[in-house]
N, C-alpha and C positions, 0 to 999 in steps of 0.2 A: 400695711398704707405705705409705708417707706420703701418697699422694695419698688412701688409700681413709679416712684418721680424719676423723671426724663434725668434731672441731675443731682447729685447728692452733695455735693459742694461747689460753692462758687467763689474764684479766689480773684478778687481785686487787684492787680500789679499798677503801682500809679505811683506819682509823685505828690508834691504837698495838699493838693486838691484831693487827693483820695485819704491823706493824712488827716485832712482838717484842722490845716492851718488855720489860725483866725489873725490876719494881718494885721489887727490892731493891737494885737498884743508884741511880746518880744522875747526873744529866746527862745523861739519856736513853740507858743501857744497855741492851742486848740481850741478848737470852738466846743463848747463843752458836749458830752456823748450824744445827749438828745437831740443834738442840732445837726449833729453830722449825717452827710446822705446815706454812708453807708449803715448806719444804724436803724435809720430809717428804711431801707433795703430790709435789713434783716429782721425789724419789726414784722414789716409786709409778710415775709417770707418765712415767719419764725416756724411753720410746721411743715415747710417743703424743704428748706435748703439750710445748709450749713454757711454762714456769710464770711469771707475769710478778708481781713484789708490787711492789706502789705503797702503802706503808703509811707514814703520818705520824703521829707522836703531836700528840694535840690535835684531829684535825682531824672536823669537822663536815660533816655533809652541804654541800654548795655553795650559795653563793648567786648565782642565777641574776638578770638577765643578767652580773653582774660577774666569774664565774668563767670563763666562757665559752672563753674562750683559753685555760685550763689544761686546758679538759674537750678540747677539739680538740687539741689536742698530745699527751696522754694517750693517748687513742685512735684520732688518725690512723693509724695503723700496724695499725690491727684489720681485717679483712676479714670477709666475709660465712660464711668458716669457722671466726671465732673467737666468744670469749665475753668479756664482761667480768663480771666477779662482785664487785657494790657490796655492804660490809659496812662501813654507818654510819650515826650515828645518838645512839651513846653518848654521844658529847662532847656532844649538843644536849641531852640529858635532863641531863648532871652537871655544866655549867658554867652552871649558873645556879640563884640562890637559890629560883626557883619553877618547876621542872620541868613542862613542860605537852606532852604526846606530839602535839598538833595541831598546834603547831610544826613538829617534826620531821618530819609526816607529811605536812603542806604543803609543804615542801620536798622530798622524797622525792617527790610529784604532779609539782612542776615539772622535777624532775629526768628524769621518766621520758616528761613533756612534752616536753622539749627534745631528746631523743634519736630521738623520732618525729618532730619538727617538723626535725628535721635529718638524716632519713632514714638514720641510723645502722645500716650494714650486719651489724655484729655482731648476735649475740643476748643479750641484758641478762638475767642474773640475779640478783635481790634475795636476801642474806639475813638474818632479822631478826637483829639483836646477840644475844649471851649477856645475860641479864639484870644490872644493875646488883643485887647481894647485898642481901639484903632483914636480915642477920644482927644486923645495928645498926639501932636503933629511928630515928635520925636519916636512915638509908639507905631508909625504907620506902615512902617516898613516889615516891625515885627508882625504887627495885625496882618499883612500881605502873605507875608511868608507860612505864617500860620496858616492861613486859608489853602495856598498851595502846600502842605504837609499835609493837611487831610485829604486834600483833592489825589496827591499822590499815595498816600497809605489807601483809600478807597479803592484807587486800580490795580494795588498789589493784589490787596483781598479779593478782587474779582478775578482776577489772574489767576490765584492758588485757592479759590472756592473758600474764601474765610469770611466769617461773619464780621459785617462791617458797620456800625454805628457813627452817625456823623454827629457828636455833639455840638458845634458850629451851627447846626438847625432847632438848636433846643434854645436859643436866646437865652442864656443864662447871664442872671443878673450879676455881676461882678464887684467888687470892692473897690475903695477908693484908688488902690494900686491898680487896677487895669488888665489884675492877671490870676487874683484868689477870688473863691467861693465869697458873696456876701452871706447875711443870713438866709434874705429870700432867696439867693442861688442854690444855697443849697437845698432847700426844700424842693425848688423846679427841678434842681437836678436828680433829687430822689425819684420823685414822681416821674420824670424820664426815665431813669434809668431802672425803675420798675416796669415800665410798659415794654422796655427793650429786654430784659431777663425774661418775661412774659411770650416774647417773639422769639428767642433762641432757644428758649425751654423747648419750646413749639417744634422748633426744626431740630433740634437734636434727638427729640425723642421720635420725630419723624424718619430720620437717617438712621438709627439705632433700629425703629421695625424693619428698613428695608434688610439692612444686616441681616436680622434673625430669619427674613424669610428665604435668605440664598441658600 
């Protein structure tokens, strides 16, 4: 049964919303394991895929070539049967007084180029992050740049034939800080990600079947 799966491992490479950060706590506290969306995805696909969570609070898109070593170590165990799902960019917008989506788009472009040049065997999937809330006037520019960043990611992926999902379209509830998922947001995001994993698995399986026919 295992040998027929389209994907054996799915590695989620992200920031605090992948880590499961609970903004109600202090010192990087996480939601309980059973509430995290990565756990819910793993529970759903437990008989099909191994879900690997690589989330870190405050993580931005990697600076290359400085972070090549980390990328190689993180993805070294992935094969052609596996997938890397990248959901980064929020902190590239948030952690600056003058947010500029073009900076994040450029970093994502260089990351995808790095995967190509290193002949990475795994499938790469990009998820445009949930936008920073526009509830407060001072956050409006961060919200607008979040949307512009996701649009830029979409265009990059289209040009490079990389699978892309835009979480801005998923209407995910955020906590009071306008950045992190609420408990309901974790549940909602898990539902959408399960659907996305099912879609990308079918795509990867189709691509692999065509390669085998050649």
